[in-house]
N, C-alpha and C positions, 0 to 999 in steps of 0.2 A: 373549573374545566371538567367536563364529564369524563367518566372512566373510559379508557381506550382499550378495545379488544386487540389481541396480538395474533389472531389467526391469519394465516396467509398460505397460499398455494405456491409451490415451486414447479417450474417447468423442467424439461430434461436437460436444458443447458445450464441450470443452476441459478437462473435469474427469475425472480417471481414476476413473470411477465403479465399474468392476469391475477393479481392479488385480490383478496377480499377487500372491499373498501373500508379499511380499518378505521378511518377517521372522517368518513364522508358526512357524519352527523355533526361535525364541528363547524362552527361558523367562522373560525379563524381563516385568514387568507395567508397562505404559506408560500414563501419563495425559497428555493434551494439553489445555492450558488457554488459552482465547482470551477476550479482553475481552468482546465481545458481537457478535451478528450483527444489526445494525440497518440502517444505510445501506450496503448491501453494496458492497465495493470491493476494492482490492488486498490488504489485510491478511487479509480473509476468505478470499480465494483461497489465500493462503499457508497459513492454518490448515488448509484442506482438503487442501492438498498435504502437510502434515506428517502429517495423519491417514492419507493414502494410503501414506505410508512405513511406517506401523505400523497396518495395518487391524485388528489385534486390540486396539487402544487404546480407551480411553474418552475422549470429548471433553467437557470441562467448559467452561461459559461463564456469564456473569452473567445474560444474558437474550437472547431472540430475538424480533424483531418477528413478529407473527402472519402478516403477508404473506409472510414468508421461509420459513415452515415447509416449503413444497412446492417451494422453489427447487432447481434441479439441484445447487447447491453443497452443500446439506444433505441431499440424498436418500440414504437408507440409512445415515445417520450416527447412532449412538446418542448423543444429547445429554443432559447433565445440567446443569440450570440452578440458579442460586442463589435465595435468598428474594426477590430483587428481581423475579423473574418473576411473583410473585403480587400485587405491589403495583398499585394503580390506575394506569392509563395506561401501564403498562410494555409493553403489547403494541404501542404505537405511538410512544413517545418514551423517551429515556434521559437527556437532559441534566439534568432535575431531580434525578436520583438520584446525581449525581457525588459529593456528600459521603458517601454511603453505600457507594460502591464499594469502598473499602479494607476495610471490615468484611465486605462480601459476599464478596470474593475470599478473605479469610482464613477464612471459614466453610466453604469447600469441604473435604470430607474426603478427603485423599489418602493416608491411612495404608496403603492396600493396594498402593501403586505404588512400583516400584524406579527408574523413570526418569520424570521430569516434564519435558515440553517446553512452555514457556509462549510464547505468541504475543502480544506485548504492545506496545500503543501508549498504554495508560492505566494499568491496575493489574494485569494478569495476572501480571506478574513477582513480585507480592507474595504469591503462594500460599505456604502453609507446608507443605513436604514433610517426610517422615520424615528424621531425622538421617542415616540411612544410605542415603538416596536421592540420585541424581544429578539436579540441576536445571540444564537448559540453556534459556536464554531467547533466542528470536528477537525482537529488538527493532526496531520500526519507527521509534521515537523515544521519548526520555523524554517524559513527559506534557506535551503542549503547553500545556494549560490552566494548569498550575502553573508553567511555566518561561518560555520565550521568547515565548509568545503571551498571557501573563496580561493585559497592558494592553489588547490588542485584545478579549479576551474580556470584560473588565470594562466597557469602553465600550459594548458591545452590550447591557448589562443596564440595567434601570431604576435611576435614581440612588439611590433609597432603599435598595436591597438591596446596593449596591456595597461599603459598609464590611464587611458581614457576609461577602460572598464574598471580599473581600480577605483577611480573617482565615482563611477556609476554604482559600484557596490557600496561605497561609503554613503551615497545618497539613498540607496535602497534600504540600508540599515536604519537610517533616520526615519524614512517613511514607514518601515515595517513596525517600529516601536510605536509610532503614532497610530498606525492602523490597528494595532492590537488593543488599543484603548477603546475602540469602537465595539468590541466584543463584550457582551454581558457575562457569558460563561464559556469556558474552554472545556472541551473533552479531548483527551489524548488517547492515541491508540496503544500506548505502552507506558510503563513507568519511566523508561528512558526518555521518551518524548516529553512526558510531564515535567521531568527535571530540567529539560532544555527550555521549555516554555517558562518555567520559573526563573531560570538564569537570564534569558534574553528579554523577556517581557515583564518579569516580576509579577507573574500572575499564577494563581493556583489552577490546576486542571484535574478534573475527574477522569480516571482511566476506565475506558470501555473498549475492550479489544474489538477489532473489525470482524465482520461475519465471515465464516469459512463454510463452504458447502460440504459438510460432513455427510450429507445424504448421497452425494455423488461419489465422494471418496470414501468408500467402505471396504472392509477386508474382502479379499478375493480368495477363492479356493484354488490357489496357484502356488506351486512349490517355488521357493526362492532359489535364485541362481547365483553364481559366484562372480558378481560384478557390483561395482559401486556406481552411484548416480550423482550428477550435478544438474540442477535445473534452474533456469532463470535467464533474464536478459544479460547478455555478455558485454558488460561495461566494466571500465577499469576499477571502480570502487567496490565491485562485488568480489574481486580478488580470486576469480576462477583460475588465474595463472598459478596461484599457490598449489592448487590441487593438481593441475596438469603437470607442473614441475615435480610435485611429490610422487606422482605415479610413474615417473621415470625411474624411481627407486623402489617402488612397491610392485611386486610381481602379481598384480591383479588387474582385471579389466575395469576400465572406467568408461561410462557413457555420459556424454554431455548433451543435454537437451536445451536448446535455446539459440537465439540469434542476437546479433548486435555488432557494434563497431570493433570489438575485440576478437571476433571469430577467426579471421584470417591469421592474426598473430598467434592465437592459441593453437591453431592447426599446425603452423610452422614449428611451434615449440613442443608439440606432443610426440610421445613415443608411439610405437605400433600397437600398444595395448589400449589406446584411447580412441573411441569412436564418437564422432560428432553427428548428431541427427538434425541439427538446425531447428527452426521453429516447427512445432508439432501441435496436434490437437490435444484437447484435454483428455480424450480417450487414450491416446498413445502415452501421455504422461501418467495416467492412472495405471496403465499396464506396466510401466516401468517401476512405479512405486510398489506394485504388487510383487515384482520379481527381484528387485535389487536387494543386496544385503543391507545397505544403508544409504541415506542421502547425505551428501557432504555440503556444508554451508559455511564458506570461509569468510564472508563479508561482514562488515559492521552495518547492521540494518536497524531501522526504526521499529520494525516488527518482525516480519518474516512469515507471510501466509503459507508459503510452500512448506515450511516446517510442520505446520498444523495439518496440511493436506496429507503429507507423508505419514504422520503419526495416526491420522484417522484411518489409514489403511494398515495399521500395525507395523509400519516401517520405522525403525529407529533412525536417529540422525546423529551426525558427527559435525559439530558446529563450533565456530569461534565464540567463546563465552563472554560476550559483551553486547551492549545495546538491548534491543527488544527480544533477542534470543532468550535472555534470562527470565522473561515472563512465560516462556513456552517450554524450555528444556530443563529438566533436572538431571544433573550429572549422575550417571550410574543407574538412573531409574527410567528415563525416557530417551536417553542418548548419552553421548560422550562430548564433553566440552574441552576445548584446548585454549590456552591462555595467551598465545601470541600468534600473530599473523606471519608465520614463517613456514618454510618447507619442512624443517625438522619437526615443528609442532604438529603439522598435519600427519607426517609419517608416524610419529609417536602415538597420536590419537587413533589412527587406524590400527596400529599394532595392539593398543590397549583394547580397542573394540573387538578384535579377533579373539580375545580371551574371555569375552563376556557373552551373556545371553539376556534377551529382553522378552517380556511377556506381551504379545500383541494385544491382548485384551486390556492390559494396563495402558498401553500407548493409545489405544482407541478411547478409553475413558478420559484420558488427559485431553485429547483433542476435542471431545464433546463439550468441554467448557467454553469453546470458542465457536460454537455452532451459530447458525443464522437465527435460530429461535432465541438463544441467549442474547444476541445483539439486539434483536427487535424488542424484547422485553425490557432490557436495561435502558435502551435509548428512549423508548416511550415513557417509561417511569421517570427518567431524568427530565425529559421535556415537560411532562405534566407537572412535576414538582416545581420546576423553575418557572413555568407559566403561572401556576397558582401563586408562587412567591412574588413574582413580578407584579401581579395585579392586586396583591394585598398591600403593596407599598405605595 
């Protein structure tokens, strides 16, 4: 396989919309398979980054919400969707179709492709490539619904449907392990995910962190103000409730950026010192990174891109010390870690942070290890190495 150049241009939105054709001289036919483009987040950005490595590729996905069709993330991308796209409600919801997703992903026709790159947190790794095709999976997590978050998922459902969904989760786990055997090589976004891949699939995964737009999130000449920040989608597992409850006891201002199903409940529980901004632009988020004292991150996450974005701007973080956070934050150097998801632990961590100082340049240097350039270089080297190995055997 010829050497691959890694030069690429980025546009102002952070997505390399018009990249240099880094692999156009290659004869391989490439398919990129992503679960779905629904509530756009970090995994969708990685899928776009994989496409920009191979701009001649075809991007397959189960479905796309109608509101996302014109998003910068998908602009100029040739998408091919599954039969799920034609089902009622598929333009605005995807959860009801979870039992059909294995069938839908297996229905994608990849016979014409030599290299398959799956971008998977649900079922994308379950595609069926040609026997002589190389399949590399960038895995954000083994399917949460079916494995470690099954009980939480079931408790959120109406009681009458729980027995049926418990059986569905059982069958999904069986399918998931079988599907993992179709992958030649796994890449995990963190060591935490790599351990879970080994536990559930009994497979080794190389760790390559996802790309973060450290060119957009850069230090600003702005004085820091006396408030703390939470940013992200407001869902139960992110545990923003811990921070909101903690700030009933902490005499500081808290700003919450983000929207989601927990928003109204959090607003009812918040004190007068908590402000909710709802969903905002990247520019507004960048402004708050530049001004806040620290970003609070109370959830157990597979990675945590927002932590890197904050540090890229010289903003320290206060985070629950588990999961993918441990790949990003070093306690006492780039932030403060707390050991339990409790209100007391958050209060104590903020109190400890108040007695410390952090070097913005050191925070920035730590974040640069997760830059888009690092991701492109490492992924291309990994793919090239595995392609050469595949064709030597």
